[in-house]
C-alpha positions as CSV (number, residue, x, y, z in Angstrom):
1,M,-53.7,32.0,44.9
2,T,-56.9,30.8,43.2
3,D,-60.5,30.9,44.2
4,R,-63.8,29.9,42.6
5,I,-67.2,31.4,41.9
6,G,-69.5,28.8,40.4
7,D,-67.8,27.4,37.4
8,V,-65.2,30.2,37.0
9,T,-61.8,30.3,38.8
10,L,-60.4,33.6,39.7
11,L,-56.6,34.0,39.8
12,E,-54.9,36.5,42.0
13,E,-51.9,38.0,40.2
14,P,-48.9,39.2,42.2
15,G,-49.7,42.5,44.0
16,A,-53.4,42.2,43.5
17,E,-55.9,42.3,46.3
18,I,-59.0,40.3,45.6
19,R,-61.7,39.3,48.1
20,V,-64.4,36.8,47.0
21,D,-67.9,36.6,48.4
22,R,-69.1,33.1,47.5
23,E,-72.8,34.2,47.5
24,R,-72.6,37.4,45.4
25,G,-69.4,37.4,43.5
26,V,-66.3,39.6,43.6
27,K,-66.4,42.1,46.5
28,D,-63.2,44.1,46.2
29,L,-60.7,44.3,43.4
30,D,-57.4,46.2,43.2
31,R,-57.5,49.2,40.9
32,D,-54.8,47.9,38.6
33,R,-55.8,44.2,38.5
34,V,-58.7,42.3,36.9
35,P,-59.7,38.7,37.4
36,V,-58.9,36.2,34.7
37,A,-61.1,33.3,33.9
38,V,-59.9,29.8,33.3
39,R,-61.4,26.6,32.1
40,P,-63.8,24.9,34.6
41,P,-62.4,22.0,36.7
42,V,-62.3,18.6,35.1
43,D,-64.2,15.8,37.0
44,G,-64.6,18.1,40.0
45,R,-60.9,18.7,40.4
46,H,-58.8,21.7,39.4
47,A,-56.5,20.9,36.5
48,P,-53.7,23.6,36.4
49,H,-52.5,22.3,33.0
50,A,-55.8,23.1,31.5
51,E,-55.8,26.7,32.5
52,Q,-56.2,29.2,29.7
53,R,-55.8,32.9,30.4
54,V,-58.7,35.0,29.1
55,E,-58.4,38.8,28.5
56,S,-60.9,40.8,30.5
57,V,-63.7,42.2,28.3
58,L,-64.1,45.3,30.5
59,P,-61.7,48.2,30.2
60,A,-60.3,49.4,33.5
61,E,-62.4,52.6,33.5
62,R,-65.7,51.0,32.6
63,P,-68.5,51.6,35.2
64,A,-68.7,47.9,36.1
65,D,-65.0,48.0,37.2
66,A,-65.7,51.1,39.2
67,L,-68.4,49.2,41.0
68,L,-66.0,46.3,41.7
69,R,-63.4,48.7,43.1
70,M,-66.0,50.3,45.4
71,G,-66.8,46.9,46.8
72,T,-70.4,46.8,45.4
73,P,-71.6,43.2,44.7
74,V,-72.2,42.6,41.0
75,D,-74.4,39.7,40.0
76,H,-73.8,38.9,36.3
77,R,-76.2,36.0,36.3
78,P,-79.0,36.3,33.7
79,R,-82.3,37.4,35.1
80,R,-85.2,35.0,34.5
81,V,-88.5,36.6,33.4
82,P,-91.6,34.5,34.3
83,P,-93.9,33.6,31.4
84,L,-97.0,35.8,31.0
85,E,-100.4,34.2,31.7
86,T,-102.7,33.5,28.8
87,G,-104.5,36.6,27.8
88,V,-102.4,38.9,30.0
89,E,-100.6,41.6,28.1
90,S,-98.1,42.5,30.8
91,R,-97.5,42.3,34.6
92,R,-95.4,45.4,34.8
93,E,-96.2,49.0,35.6
94,D,-94.6,51.3,33.0
95,M,-93.4,54.8,33.7
96,D,-94.9,57.7,31.7
97,D,-93.1,61.0,31.8
98,R,-95.3,63.3,29.7
99,D,-95.1,66.9,30.7
100,G,-91.9,66.1,32.6
101,V,-93.9,64.4,35.4
102,R,-93.2,60.8,36.2
103,R,-96.4,58.8,36.4
104,R,-97.1,55.1,36.6
105,T,-99.3,53.6,33.9
106,C,-101.0,50.3,34.6
107,P,-102.1,47.7,32.1
108,A,-105.7,46.4,32.2
109,D,-105.0,43.3,34.3
110,C,-102.9,45.3,36.7
111,L,-105.7,48.0,37.0
112,S,-108.4,45.4,37.7
113,R,-106.4,44.0,40.6
114,R,-105.7,47.5,41.9
115,L,-109.4,48.5,41.8
116,A,-110.3,45.2,43.5
117,R,-107.9,46.4,46.3
118,G,-109.8,49.7,46.6
119,G,-107.6,51.7,44.2
120,S,-108.8,54.6,42.0
121,V,-109.3,55.0,38.3
122,R,-107.0,58.0,38.7
123,D,-104.2,55.4,38.8
124,M,-104.7,54.6,35.1
125,A,-104.1,56.4,31.8
126,R,-107.3,58.2,31.2
127,V,-109.4,60.6,29.1
128,T,-108.8,64.3,29.9
129,G,-111.5,66.0,27.9
130,I,-113.7,65.9,24.7
131,G,-111.4,66.4,21.7
132,G,-114.2,66.7,19.2
133,V,-117.9,66.0,18.4
134,F,-118.7,64.2,15.1
135,F,-122.1,63.2,13.8
136,K,-123.6,62.2,10.5
137,T,-126.3,64.3,8.8
138,R,-129.5,62.8,7.6
139,G,-129.8,65.2,4.7
140,D,-127.8,68.0,3.2
141,K,-124.4,68.4,4.9
142,E,-123.7,71.9,3.7
143,A,-127.2,73.1,4.6
144,L,-126.9,71.8,8.1
145,Q,-123.5,73.4,8.6
146,R,-124.9,76.8,7.4
147,W,-127.8,76.4,9.9
148,Y,-125.4,76.1,12.9
149,A,-123.3,79.0,11.6
150,K,-126.3,81.3,11.0
151,H,-128.4,80.6,14.1
152,L,-125.9,79.5,16.8
153,G,-122.9,81.6,15.6
154,I,-120.6,78.7,15.1
155,A,-117.7,80.0,13.0
156,L,-116.9,77.4,10.3
157,E,-113.4,76.7,9.1
158,P,-112.5,76.3,5.4
159,W,-112.6,72.5,5.8
160,G,-116.3,72.7,7.0
161,G,-116.0,72.1,10.7
162,A,-115.4,74.5,13.7
163,I,-112.9,74.8,16.5
164,L,-114.3,76.0,19.8
165,K,-111.5,77.2,22.1
166,W,-111.9,77.2,25.9
167,P,-110.1,80.6,26.3
168,D,-113.0,82.2,24.4
169,D,-115.5,81.0,27.1
170,T,-115.9,83.7,29.8
171,A,-118.1,81.7,32.3
172,S,-117.0,81.6,35.9
173,D,-116.3,77.8,35.7
174,K,-113.6,78.6,33.1
175,G,-114.9,76.0,30.7
176,L,-115.9,72.4,31.3
177,T,-117.6,69.5,29.5
178,V,-120.3,67.3,31.1
179,W,-120.3,63.7,30.0
180,H,-123.2,61.4,30.7
181,V,-124.8,58.1,29.5
182,A,-128.6,58.0,29.3
183,A,-130.6,54.9,30.0
184,K,-131.9,52.8,27.2
185,D,-135.6,53.8,27.8
186,S,-134.8,57.5,28.6
187,D,-136.9,60.2,26.9
188,W,-134.3,62.8,27.7
189,F,-133.6,63.4,23.9
190,A,-137.3,63.4,22.9
191,P,-138.8,64.4,20.6
192,S,-135.7,63.5,18.6
193,D,-135.1,59.8,17.9
194,A,-131.3,60.3,17.7
195,P,-129.3,58.4,20.4
196,F,-127.4,61.5,21.4
197,M,-127.9,65.2,22.3
198,I,-125.2,67.9,22.1
199,N,-125.1,70.6,24.8
200,Y,-123.7,73.9,23.6
201,R,-122.4,76.5,26.1
202,V,-123.6,80.0,25.2
203,D,-122.6,83.4,26.6
204,D,-126.1,85.0,26.5
205,L,-129.1,82.6,26.4
206,D,-131.8,85.3,26.4
207,G,-130.1,87.1,23.5
208,L,-129.7,83.9,21.6
209,I,-133.4,83.0,22.0
210,V,-134.4,86.3,20.5
211,Q,-131.9,85.7,17.7
212,L,-133.3,82.2,17.0
213,E,-136.9,83.3,17.1
214,T,-136.1,86.2,14.7
215,G,-134.5,83.7,12.4
216,G,-137.6,81.5,12.4
217,V,-136.3,78.8,14.7
218,A,-138.9,77.6,17.2
219,I,-137.9,77.1,20.8
220,H,-138.8,73.6,21.8
221,K,-138.5,74.2,25.5
222,G,-137.2,76.8,27.9
223,P,-135.6,79.0,29.1
224,E,-135.3,77.2,32.4
225,Q,-133.3,78.3,35.4
226,H,-131.4,75.6,37.3
227,E,-128.7,75.7,40.0
228,N,-125.9,75.4,37.4
229,G,-127.3,77.9,34.9
230,K,-130.1,78.6,32.3
231,F,-131.2,76.1,29.7
232,A,-133.2,76.0,26.5
233,W,-133.8,73.5,23.7
234,V,-134.3,73.6,20.0
235,L,-134.3,71.1,17.1
236,D,-131.9,71.4,14.2
237,P,-133.0,70.7,10.6
238,D,-132.1,67.0,11.0
239,G,-134.4,66.7,14.0
240,N,-131.5,66.4,16.5
241,K,-132.4,67.9,19.9
242,V,-129.9,70.7,20.8
243,E,-129.4,71.9,24.3
244,L,-128.3,75.4,25.0
245,W,-126.7,76.2,28.3
246,E,-125.6,79.5,29.9
247,P,-123.5,78.5,33.0
248,S,-124.3,80.4,36.1
């Protein structure tokens, strides 16, 4: 007996049990038999003399054969991938498994559509903290490093910078970093003309103020008590405004 799927004819060998689903392909296949393909019909008619037996490329114990034996429809037709739109990187949502947790990451175009539907920025790959603060000196680099080490107690590493570790912070909030953008016409950083201000968490603001004044550093403003702690401000040798914060 022969049957057809598209342009391929399936032959049933003696003793084999083959059922064909014309929409999806082979449904059931006897454990010891495999379909053999022959040359497509000529002029719409089957030509037995043109049949050429072809060896199966799948060993009997391959997973695809196991699926056939279990009666699972297998569609071997190539999948068509639609072309990407101009300027669009990707339409798919990738899976990220960092830390052993499966998360979906969304490309920029996917994210914009999701946010338009009321989604959250939590759905995207995102910043998790401040990994470092880097700024350029206006004068002597080594002198500025020594000033921070002497007056603010920042321990310098041999390479000239410092590493501040959250476990060393004993405040009740267990360590956090505030990030904020100031308006173009803001005087928040005055009297400095720098376009930034660094806030340093301290463990004892009153003691640090005494230490600064003893070392000849003028307190620009403060101390002030606010709902989230005490604050004071000084200027470093480059004229950068430095904010000192003891969290409550």
